[in-house]
N, C-alpha and C positions, 0 to 999 in steps of 0.2 A: 504494500500500500504506500502511496506517496505521502510523505510527512507533511508537505505543504497543504494537501487536502485535509488531512487530519487536524492540523492546526486551524485551518479556516473553519472547519465544522465545529471545533471546540469553541472558537470565538463566537460563532453564530449562536450556538446553544447558550453560551454564557450571557450574551446580550439579550437573547429572548427570555431567559430565566430571570435576568435582572429586571426587565420590563414587567414580567409577570409578578415578581415580588413587589415592585414599587406600586403597581396597580392594586395588588392585594392590600398593601399598606394603606393606600388611599381609601379603599373600601372599609378597612377596619377603623381608620381614623375618623372618616366623615360619614360612614354608613351609606356611601354612594353605591347603589345597586349596579349601575352600569360598569363601575370599576371592577366589580367582582367578575363580571362577564369578560371584561378585557383581560383580566388575569388568567381566567380559564382558557380563553382563546389563545393567548400567547404561550401558555403551557403546551397546548396541542401543537401549535406551530413550531415551537422549540423542539419538541419530541420528533415531530415529523421531519425536521431538517436533518436529522441524523439516522432515522430509523431505516432508511433504504440501505445504507452501507452495512448496518448491523444485520439486517435480514439477509442480505446477499452474501456478505463475507463470513459471518458467524453462523447463521442458521442454514445457509446453503440454498436459500430459495432462488428461483430464477430472477434475473434482473427485471423482467416484465412484471412479475408478481410483487417484487419488492418495491418497484416504482409505483405500482398501482396502490399499494397499501400506504406508501408515503404520501402520495397525492391526496388520497382520501383523508388522511389524518390532518394534513395542512388545510384542506378544504373545510373540514369540520371546525378547525380553529378559526378560520376566516369567517365562517358563518356565525360563530359565537361572538366574535368581535363586531361583526355587522349588526347582530342583534343588540349589542350594547349601545350601538349608535341609533338604531331605529325602533327597537322593541318598546313595547308599552311597559313602563315601569310605574310602580305605585308612587303617587305624588303626596307630599306632606302639605297639609294646609297650614295656615298661619297659627291655628290653635293647636297644632301638633298631631292632629288626627291624620291617619293614612286614608286616602281615597282611592 
């Protein structure tokens, strides 16, 4: 395996996990429901960014199947992030009640 590719994948996963962590921190601090979905989405995207190589090299799956699984995981992550942007979240009114 090429060391440059491994380093690039590790940097990508690290950045994705850092984004997921900061989004989760935002959710915990402010109770922002969309931030929770951003965190979940980036977790999926981060895992998806390296899963193809693991499935192909370690598990011995075909490159086609590995790529298909990787694409599906990344797509799920993107859908979750998209939901955080457009999904209907409960709104808090001025008196503190959730509507």
